[in-house]
C-alpha positions as CSV (number, residue, x, y, z in Angstrom):
1,M,5.2,56.9,3.1
2,A,8.4,55.0,2.2
3,P,8.4,51.3,3.0
4,M,11.1,51.6,5.6
5,D,9.2,54.3,7.5
6,A,6.0,52.2,7.6
7,T,7.5,49.2,9.4
8,G,7.6,50.1,13.1
9,M,5.8,48.2,15.8
10,E,3.3,46.5,13.4
11,L,6.1,44.9,11.4
12,H,7.9,43.8,14.6
13,G,4.7,42.2,15.9
14,D,3.9,40.4,12.7
15,L,7.4,39.1,12.3
16,L,7.8,38.0,15.9
17,R,4.5,36.2,16.0
18,W,5.4,34.3,12.9
19,Y,8.8,33.4,14.3
20,A,7.3,32.1,17.5
21,V,5.3,29.4,15.7
22,S,7.5,28.9,12.5
23,A,11.1,28.9,13.7
24,R,13.1,25.8,13.2
25,S,14.2,23.9,16.3
26,L,18.0,24.3,16.3
27,P,20.1,23.1,19.2
28,W,21.9,26.5,19.7
29,R,18.6,28.3,20.2
30,A,18.0,26.6,23.5
31,G,20.2,28.3,26.1
32,A,23.5,27.7,24.3
33,T,26.6,29.3,25.8
34,P,28.3,32.3,24.0
35,W,31.1,30.0,23.0
36,A,28.6,27.5,21.5
37,I,27.0,30.3,19.5
38,L,30.4,31.4,18.1
39,V,31.2,27.8,17.1
40,C,27.8,27.5,15.3
41,E,28.3,30.9,13.5
42,V,31.8,29.9,12.3
43,M,30.6,26.5,11.1
44,G,27.6,28.0,9.3
45,Q,29.8,30.2,7.0
46,Q,29.1,29.0,3.4
47,T,27.9,25.6,4.8
48,P,24.3,24.2,4.6
49,L,22.6,24.0,8.0
50,A,21.9,20.3,7.6
51,R,25.6,19.7,7.7
52,V,26.3,22.1,10.5
53,V,23.8,20.7,13.1
54,P,25.4,17.2,13.6
55,R,28.9,18.5,13.4
56,W,28.2,21.3,15.9
57,Q,26.6,18.7,18.3
58,E,29.7,16.5,18.0
59,W,32.0,19.4,18.7
60,M,30.1,20.7,21.7
61,A,30.0,17.3,23.2
62,R,33.7,16.9,22.7
63,W,34.9,20.5,23.4
64,P,32.1,22.3,25.3
65,S,34.3,25.3,26.3
66,P,37.1,27.3,24.8
67,C,39.7,25.8,27.1
68,D,38.6,22.3,26.1
69,L,39.3,23.1,22.4
70,A,42.5,25.0,23.2
71,A,43.9,21.9,24.8
72,A,43.3,19.8,21.7
73,P,46.1,19.3,19.1
74,Q,45.4,21.1,15.8
75,A,45.6,17.7,14.0
76,E,42.7,16.4,16.1
77,V,40.7,19.5,15.5
78,L,41.2,19.3,11.7
79,R,40.2,15.6,11.7
80,A,37.0,16.5,13.6
81,W,36.3,19.2,11.1
82,D,36.4,16.4,8.4
83,R,34.8,17.5,5.1
84,M,33.1,20.7,6.3
85,G,35.1,22.7,3.8
86,Y,37.2,25.9,4.3
87,P,39.4,24.2,7.0
88,R,41.0,27.5,8.0
89,R,37.7,28.0,9.9
90,A,38.7,25.1,12.2
91,L,42.1,26.5,12.7
92,N,40.8,29.9,13.5
93,L,38.4,28.4,16.0
94,H,41.3,26.7,17.7
95,R,43.2,30.0,17.8
96,C,40.2,31.8,19.2
97,A,39.9,29.1,21.9
98,V,43.5,29.6,22.9
99,R,43.1,33.4,23.0
100,V,39.9,33.2,25.0
101,C,41.2,30.6,27.4
102,D,44.4,32.6,28.0
103,A,42.2,35.6,28.8
104,G,40.1,33.7,31.4
105,G,37.8,31.5,29.4
106,E,35.0,33.9,28.7
107,L,34.2,35.5,25.3
108,P,34.2,39.3,25.2
109,R,30.7,40.8,25.0
110,E,31.7,43.9,22.9
111,E,31.5,43.6,19.1
112,A,34.8,45.3,18.6
113,A,36.6,42.9,21.0
114,L,35.0,39.9,19.3
115,R,36.3,41.2,15.9
116,D,39.8,41.2,17.4
117,L,39.7,37.4,17.8
118,P,41.4,35.3,15.0
119,G,39.3,34.8,11.9
120,I,36.2,36.7,13.3
121,G,34.8,39.2,10.9
122,A,32.1,41.8,11.1
123,Y,29.2,39.3,10.5
124,T,30.3,36.8,13.1
125,A,31.1,39.4,15.7
126,A,27.7,41.0,15.3
127,A,25.9,37.6,15.4
128,V,27.6,36.6,18.7
129,A,27.0,40.1,20.2
130,A,23.4,39.9,19.3
131,F,22.5,36.2,19.9
132,A,24.8,35.5,22.8
133,F,24.6,38.9,24.6
134,G,21.4,40.6,23.3
135,A,23.2,43.5,21.7
136,R,21.1,45.8,19.4
137,T,23.3,45.4,16.3
138,P,22.3,44.4,12.8
139,V,23.2,40.9,11.9
140,L,23.6,40.9,8.1
141,D,24.0,37.5,6.5
142,V,22.8,37.0,2.9
143,N,19.3,36.1,4.0
144,V,18.8,39.2,6.2
145,R,20.3,41.4,3.5
146,R,17.8,40.1,0.9
147,V,14.9,40.6,3.3
148,V,15.9,44.2,4.1
149,A,16.5,45.0,0.4
150,R,13.0,43.8,-0.5
151,L,11.4,45.6,2.3
152,H,13.0,48.7,0.9
153,G,11.7,48.0,-2.5
154,E,14.9,46.7,-4.1
155,A,15.4,43.4,-6.0
156,G,19.2,43.2,-5.9
157,P,21.5,41.6,-6.7
158,L,23.4,42.2,-3.4
159,S,26.8,43.7,-3.5
160,A,29.8,41.6,-2.6
161,S,30.1,43.4,0.7
162,V,27.7,45.1,3.1
163,T,27.2,48.8,2.3
164,L,26.7,51.6,4.9
165,A,23.2,52.1,3.5
166,E,22.3,48.5,4.0
167,R,23.6,48.6,7.6
168,A,21.6,51.8,8.3
169,R,18.4,50.3,6.9
170,A,18.8,47.1,8.9
171,E,19.6,49.0,12.1
172,S,16.5,51.1,11.6
173,L,14.3,48.0,11.7
174,L,15.6,47.0,15.2
175,P,13.4,47.8,18.1
176,H,14.7,49.5,21.3
177,D,12.7,47.4,23.7
178,G,15.1,44.6,24.2
179,S,13.8,42.4,21.5
180,A,16.3,43.4,18.8
181,A,18.2,40.1,18.9
182,R,15.1,38.1,18.6
183,L,14.0,40.2,15.7
184,S,17.3,39.6,14.0
185,E,16.8,35.9,14.4
186,A,13.3,36.3,12.9
187,L,14.7,38.2,9.9
188,M,17.3,35.5,9.3
189,E,14.7,32.8,9.5
190,L,12.3,34.6,7.2
191,G,15.1,34.9,4.6
192,A,16.0,31.2,5.0
193,L,12.4,29.8,4.8
194,V,10.1,32.3,3.0
195,C,11.9,35.3,1.5
196,T,14.3,33.1,-0.4
197,P,15.8,33.9,-3.9
198,A,12.5,32.4,-5.3
199,P,10.2,33.9,-2.6
200,R,6.9,32.5,-1.4
201,C,5.3,35.9,-0.9
202,G,1.9,34.4,-0.2
203,E,3.3,32.9,3.1
204,C,5.2,36.0,4.2
205,P,4.1,37.5,7.5
206,V,5.3,41.0,6.6
207,A,4.1,41.1,2.9
208,S,2.1,44.2,3.7
209,H,5.3,46.0,4.6
210,C,7.3,44.9,1.5
211,G,8.2,47.6,-0.9
212,W,9.4,45.1,-3.5
213,L,6.1,43.2,-3.5
214,A,4.1,46.5,-3.6
215,A,6.2,47.5,-6.7
216,G,5.2,44.3,-8.5
217,R,8.3,42.3,-7.7
218,P,10.5,44.0,-10.3
219,P,13.4,41.8,-11.5
220,A,17.0,42.3,-10.5
221,S,18.9,44.8,-12.5
222,A,21.8,42.4,-13.2
223,P,22.1,38.6,-13.1
224,A,23.3,37.0,-9.8
225,R,26.9,35.9,-9.6
226,R,27.6,32.4,-10.7
227,P,28.8,29.9,-8.1
228,Q,32.6,29.3,-8.0
229,R,33.9,26.4,-9.9
230,W,35.3,23.5,-7.8
231,A,36.4,20.7,-10.0
232,G,40.1,21.0,-11.1
233,T,40.8,24.0,-8.9
234,D,43.6,24.5,-6.3
235,R,40.8,24.3,-3.7
236,Q,39.9,20.8,-4.8
237,A,43.6,19.8,-4.7
238,R,44.0,21.2,-1.2
239,G,40.9,19.3,-0.1
240,R,42.3,16.0,-1.4
241,I,45.6,16.6,0.4
242,L,43.8,17.2,3.7
243,A,41.6,14.2,3.2
244,A,44.7,12.0,2.6
245,L,46.3,13.3,5.9
246,R,43.1,12.8,7.9
247,E,42.7,9.3,6.6
248,A,46.3,8.3,7.1
249,D,47.1,5.7,9.8
250,V,50.6,7.2,10.3
251,A,51.6,10.6,11.6
252,W,53.7,11.6,8.6
253,V,52.8,11.1,4.9
254,A,55.4,11.2,2.1
255,R,55.3,14.2,-0.3
256,E,54.9,11.9,-3.3
257,V,51.8,10.3,-1.9
258,L,50.2,13.7,-1.3
259,L,51.1,15.1,-4.7
260,D,49.7,12.1,-6.4
261,R,46.4,12.4,-4.5
262,A,46.2,16.1,-5.4
263,R,46.3,15.6,-9.2
264,V,42.9,17.1,-10.2
265,S,43.9,18.9,-13.4
266,E,46.4,19.0,-16.2
267,D,48.5,21.6,-14.5
268,P,51.7,19.8,-13.3
269,A,52.5,22.5,-10.8
270,Q,49.2,22.5,-9.1
271,P,49.8,19.6,-6.6
272,G,53.0,21.2,-5.2
273,R,51.4,24.7,-5.2
274,A,48.4,23.3,-3.2
275,L,50.6,21.5,-0.7
276,E,52.8,24.5,0.0
277,S,49.8,26.8,0.4
278,L,48.5,24.4,3.1
279,V,51.9,24.7,4.9
280,R,51.8,28.5,4.7
281,D,48.3,28.5,6.1
282,G,49.3,26.4,9.1
283,L,47.0,23.6,8.1
284,V,49.9,21.2,7.4
285,S,53.4,20.7,8.9
286,A,56.4,19.8,6.9
287,G,59.2,17.7,8.5
288,A,61.9,15.2,7.7
289,G,59.4,12.4,7.7
290,G,57.0,14.1,5.2
291,Y,53.9,16.1,6.0
292,A,51.5,15.9,8.9
293,L,48.1,17.4,9.6
294,G,48.0,20.6,11.7
295,G,50.4,23.4,12.2
296,D,51.3,22.8,15.8
297,I,53.4,19.7,15.1
298,L,57.1,20.4,15.3
299,P,59.1,19.0,12.3
300,R,61.3,16.1,13.3
């Protein structure tokens, strides 16, 4: 019998019992609102959980609802985002808040409607639909994808985007008894704590269902992708410009000051390129007085 056919209720029970005693205590797992769950999912994209928790707590204390965030200036939102990285996520959260507040202040329940919100992709929409509204939909972050692949007997590496086969395998694991969202949480936790890139198979509650373990843990057919370089890139230059604007004690900062701060390589065109890209992205405003944080400040 194929590994994916042998999971069933036994796998569900084993995994959920493990999750009940091993799950980390995270603030959004205790009755958080749908909006709070969306904020947590957006913050968690490509950001370690240890950095997300305190920032999420600060945000939810400051802006507990979409309308609270919608009323805040973008510059204030970007300052609060601080050094979380990928600041467009903060801008998209603000845009989401405005859209949701204008529609009555409640997040839509349907996955398709969630995907229609600014900056919300397939993963985030599925996560909010599942964890906020209990939808039976696969939530495929990198940890879940790795667990599902190994249960199916594959070592990876994972493709850059989720395949139809992956989605079908993950959905086949989900029960129909109302516990699908909790099982998705358990799969995610298993991938984060046990079924990691260097797995601790001896601690795995579903080891007896794992096709990859049964096959002798064959190596991946190709090396994993190398992490992206940061030093000297346009991303680093953009980050330095945003840091200078966050730290400034004046509303407008001169172009020369920002270009000097953005010099991170030998490329003389890079500082100007980075600054203009921030303006195009709506993260920075250009005006007669220089440049300011946020795209909702009118040039003066």
